[in-house]
N, C-alpha and C positions, 0 to 999 in steps of 0.2 A: 503493499500500500503505500510505503514512503516513497517509492520510486515514481508514482504517479505525480505528474505536473499538471496543475489546474484542473480543468474537466469537472468543475463543481456542480454543475447541473446534471451532468451524466453520472457523477458518484451518488448523488441524491437518488436517482432513479435506480441504481444498481443496489443501493442500501435497502431501498424499499423491496426489491426483488428478493433480496437475501432474508429479509424479515417477514416475507409474506407467509401466511399459513397454508396456501394453496399452491399447486403447481404453477410454474410460470414459464411462458414461452416468449423469449426476448429476441427481437430482431435488431441488429446493428447494421447499418449501411453507410456508405460514404465513399469517396474517391480513394483510389490506390495510394498507398504510403502514409495514410493519414493517422494510423495508430489504432485501428479497430482491433487487431489481434493482441496488441500489446495491452490495451485497456481490460479485456476479458481476462488474460492470463494473469495479469497483476492483480486485479480486484478480487478474482475468484481463485487465487492460488491454492488456498487451503481446501477449496471444495471441488476442484476440477478433477474428475475421476476418468474422464475419456475425451479425446480430442482427435478430430479427423479433418484434414484439409483437402478440398478438391483440387485437382490438377487441371490446368487450363488445356483444352482440346484432347484429354485423355479420354478413352472409351471406357464402358462399364467394367469390362474385364480388369483393367488397370486400376480403376477406382476401388473395386471390391478387393484387389489384392493388397492396396494400401489400407483399406479397412481392416484386414486380418492382421497386418503389421501394427496398427495402431491398437488392436485388441491385445496383441502379445504385450505391447509396452504398457497397457493399463493392468495388464495381469501380472506384469513383472517377470514375464517369461522370455527367455531367449529364443524359444521356438514358437513360431506363429501358429495358431489354430488353422484348421482347414479353411481354405478361401471359401465363403459362401457362394452359392450358385447364382443368387440373385439378391436384390435389396430387401425383399420380404424376410428371406432366411438371415441377412446380416442384422436387421433389426430385431429379430428374434433373439439372435446371440447376444445383442446389446441389452436387451431386456433382461435375460437370464443373467448376465454379468452385474446389472445394477441393482436388481431386487434386493439382494442380502444387505447391500450398502445403504440403500434407502430406508431400511428398516431401523437403522442406528442413526442416521445423520442427514444434514443437507448435502446434496451433492450436484454437481454441474457436468452436463454433457454438452460439448461444444463442437459445432459443425463450422469450420471456417471456409471461405470461399464456397458458400453453400450452392450458388448457381452453377458453379462448374461440376458439382457432384451430379447434378441432373443432366447429365449429357443425353443425346438424342437417343430415343427409344430405350433408355435405360431402365425406366420404371421406378426411379429413385423417389420422385416427387409424391406418387401415389403410394409407395411403401411408407414414405415419412409421414404422409397425412393419416395413414392407417395407424401407424405406431403412436402418434400423438393422441389421436382420438379414441382409440380403443384402450390404451394403457397409460401413456406418459401423463395424460391430462389428470388422471386419477391419482397419481403419486404426490402427496402433499410436500414431500422433501425434495422433489426433483425440480431443477431448473434447466431448461434446454435453451442454449444461447446459439443463434445462428448468424452468421456474418456474411457479407458480400460487398465486393466493390462495385459490381454491376448494379448500380442503385435502382435503375428503373425495373430490371427483372426482379429485384427483392420487392419493390414496390407493387408491380403488377401481380407476381405470383404468390407473394407471402403477405404484405401489408393490406393489399386491396384483393386479396384472392376471392374469386368467385367459385372455387372448387372446395375441396376437403378442409382447407385452412380458413374458410370464410369466418371472419370473426373470432378466430382462435387465438390470435396474438394478444398477449397480455400486457407487453410493454414494447416500445420501439425507441431507437435512439438513431438520429441522423447525426453522424460524427463529421464535424467540420475541422479544418486546419486550425492550429493555435491561433489565438488573438496576439496583439502585440504583447500584452501583459504576460501571457502564458509562455511565448517566445523568450521574452527576457528571462523569466524563471528557468526555463529548460536550458538556455545557454549558461546561466549561472551555476546550474546543477552540473554541467559538464566543465566547469571551471574556466568558461569563456567570458571574459569581462569586457564588453564594449559599451561605449556610451549610446544613449538612446538615438542619436543621429545616425550612427553606424549601424545599429540593429535596424533602423528604418530602411537604410540602404539594402541590407541584406534581405529583409522582408520584401522589398519592391522586386527583388529578382526571384525569391523562391517562395514567397508566401510563408505561411505558418505550418509548412509540412514537415513534421518531425524527422522523416526519413532524409530529408535534404538538409535540415539543420544540423543533425548529428554528424555531418561531414565536415563541419567547421573545426579548425584547429586552435588550440591555445596559442596566444601570442601573435595571431594572425589578424591584420585589418580586415575591414569589409572589402577593400579593393583587392587585397591579396587572395581572400577567399573566393571571391568572384572570378577573378583570374584563373586560378587553379580549377575550380569546378566547371567553368563554362567555356573556357578558351585552351585548354590543353587537351592533348589527344585522348587521355584516359580519364577526363574529368566526367563526373557522373552526369551532370546536366548538359553536357555537350550532345549527348545522343539520346536523352530521355524523352523527348518530344514525341516521336513517332510510336515509341513502345508504349508510352503512356495511354494513347488513344486506342491503339490496336489492341492493348491488354483489355480494354473495357468493352469496346463496341464492335459488334460484327459490321462489316462494311464502313470501316472507320473513315474512309475517304471522304464521305459526305460530312461527317462531324468536323473533320480537320478543315474542310472547305468553309464551314460556317465560322469556325474559329478564325480563320485567316481573314475572312471578310470582315469581321468584328474588329480584328487588330488593325486593319487598314482604316477603319472608322471609330476612332476612340470616343466620339460623341454618341455612338450607338446607332442601331438600324431597327426599324420597326419590321415585323414578320414579312410584309410585303416587299420590303427592301432587301431583306435576306434572300427571299425566293428569287428576286431578279438578279441580285449579285452572284448567287450560286447555281442559278439555272435549275431551280427546284420547282416541284409541281406543287400548287396550292391543293391542300388536303390533309387527310388523317396521317399520312406518311411524314409530312414535315412536321406536323404538330407533335409526333412521337419523337421524331429527331430532336426538336427543340427541347422537349420534356426531358429527354435523357441527358442533354448537356446541362439544363438547369439542375435536374436533382443530383448530378454528379458534381456539381459546384464549379463547373467551368464558366458558365454564362449566367447572368442575372438579369431578369426583366424589371424595368423601373416604369411605374405607372405615370403617365403625364397628369397634371392637374385637370381635374374635370372631365377625364377620359375614361373609357371602360377597358378592360383587359385586352381586348383585341387591338388596341392601339398602343400597347406597351412598347417601351424601347429596350432593346436587348443590348447589354454591354458585355464584353469579355471581362471576366473577374477573377480568372486564374492568373496570378502574378507571373509564375513561371512561363506559361504559354505566351504571355504578352512580351516578356522580355526576350525569349527564345526567338520569336518571329521578327522582332525589330533588331536584335544584335547578333544572334548566334547564328541563325539559319544560313545567311548568305556572307557570313563573315570571311574576309580574305586574309586577315591577320589572326594570328593564334600565338599562344605561349605567353610566359611571364611579361607583364607590362602592358599587355593588350588593352585591358580594362582601364589602366591608368590614363591611357591616351583617349580611349572612346568616352570615358566619363567627363571629359573636359569639352567635348564637342556641343555644338548648338543642338544637335539632334537629341543628345541625352537630356539637355535642359528641357527641351520641349516634351519629350516622353515622359521624363520623371514627373512633370505636372500632371499628366493623366494617370500615371501609376499611384501617385499620392491620393488623387481624387477617388480612385477605387478602394484604397485602403481606408479612406475616411468613411465610404459608404459601408464598410464592414464593421464600423465602430460607432454606429449611430448612438447607441446607449451611451457611450463615452461623451459624445458631443452634446447630447441632450443634458447629461449630468452637468457638464461644464456650463452650460447655458442656464443652469438651474431650472430646467423645466421637466426633470424626470418624472415628476408626479403629474404632469399636466398632459392631458390626452392630445396627441398630435397625430396628424396623417402625413405621411412622407410622400413626396412626389417629385416630378421634374417638370420642366416647362420649356416649350420651343416656340419661338416666334419666326414664322416663315412669311414674311410680307410678299406681295407679289412683285414689288419693285423695291430695290435696296438691299442692303445686307441684313439678314436675320440675326437673332441672338438666341441664347438659351441659358437657363439656370439648371444646374444639375442636382441641386438639393434644395427643396423647399420644405420647411416644417410648418404646416398649418395648424396653428395651435388653438385650443379651445378658449384661451384667455384673450380673444380677439386680436391676436398677433399672428403675422407670418414671419418666420426667420427665413431670411434669403441668405444661404450660405455660399461663400466663395472659398475655394480650397486652392492654396498656393504653396509649393514646395521650394524652399530656399535653404542655402547652407548658412545664412545670416538672419538678422532681422529683415523682414519683407517690407520695402518702401513702396508706398503708394505714391506715384507721381501724378502730374497734371493729366496726362494722356489716359492713364488707367482710371484715375478718379471720374473722368468724364464717361469712360466706357461703363463703369459702375453705375452712374447716375442714369445713363441711358437704359441699362437694363431694368433698373428700378422702376423708371418711368413707363417703358414699354411693357413691363409686366402689370403695372397697375391699370394702365390703359386697356390692355387686351383682356386681362382677366376680370376686370370691372369689380375688383375687391374693394370693400370698404374697410377692411382691416388695416391696421397699423403695419407697416413694414420695418422690421429691424434687419439691418445688413450685419451679418456674422462672418468674421474672417477667420477660416481655419488654416493655420500656418505651422510651420516647423518650431521656429524660434520667437514668434510674435511680430507684431506690427510696430514699425518704426514710427515714433510720435512726430507728426508734422502737420502742416496747414490743411493737407488734402485728407488726411485720415480723420482728424478732429471734425465731429458733427456728421461724418459720413458713416463711420464704423461704430455700431451700438454695442457689439460684443465681440471678444476674442476667444478663440480656442487654440491652444498650442499642442505641440506634439506631446508633451508630457501628460496633457489630458488624455490622449489616445491611449497611453500606456497604463493609466490609472484603473483600479477595479470599478 
């Protein structure tokens, strides 16, 4: 337990599972490398009696052979029992093994990469459904945990099952990457002490994915770590991109096409714009494709002000994908020093602004806390102004508050205090005026600046900026 970093909400759910007087069927889903397996193994270390992990693209025979080996390990035997002929027989063996243990104490049976166990025509899912419905659900000391990176499969076949698991799930956890706060704790646990600006730079490249963060080395700066992981021949993140998507999705080329289209348009695209950019067909297939990317945490829909869900603006929200497509995919330079050069270019400065905006959007609760409105009901939205003539403008984050105020949030990344000059002040005022005019709102508008090191006090900031949120606020609990 002491090895677990953060995951406060998830721990609470797992504690409720452990204290439950009834049998529990727990599903955990989330993108690859996010720490699902570690969470289960760490929390249920004392209760775990059997664990089986599915193998990608393995057939039923191979999966059943692995089952017999897992059973041997659970029994503490060097000799594996006879490989079951099918999954019905396998679950009967598991039942026989678990029954005497459950008479004495709480026990956990863990199926990792659950979707892969259900290979084509294997009969796994129907056998599991029978196992749960006819026996496991009657065992008050039993916890069955199932895990999977293929988030959409898990949701369709388990969470929203229309078959034998319909309404059988007792708890579910969608595990997301670490927040900035959790990332800071995780790095400190690994004796890596970077200041928050450097941690933010690391986060902009790899997000809060534990498997990536554990590759950082003690005594290494953010620039050195990014150099090594992204721009050397054997760097983990230099080749992770294609594997990441093909590992999760069948026909991953379409998913990658959508991700690339969104990477080219940081301000986001509507569903129809995605269809046009990727040459997709309008219909259920595209809806499923977008849902898969959303549920796996790669893209995020944002609802424009006073619009319904079909007008949502989709943005690429996976930090690593955004960074890879901008700086790694077609990079001609590699090796030590590559990132030191690239990070001083205008391209980086422009991109870092979009990356910082994405991170801010993932820490909305921190922003609301810093604004003092954590207890005020708010609706979060975005806004686009697309006039028939002239240049349009947009606001990426609006907090429409019940206290008759709308916080208009502007997010700016900088390595020093951010200075609002005459030109930018005029741009901000234009946004506020255009928004008030087009939205016809009667509410008070407060301009809130979210920056790394705060706003430099000058004549342009005074009277224009009502609230400030800094990088430190994003790290706080």
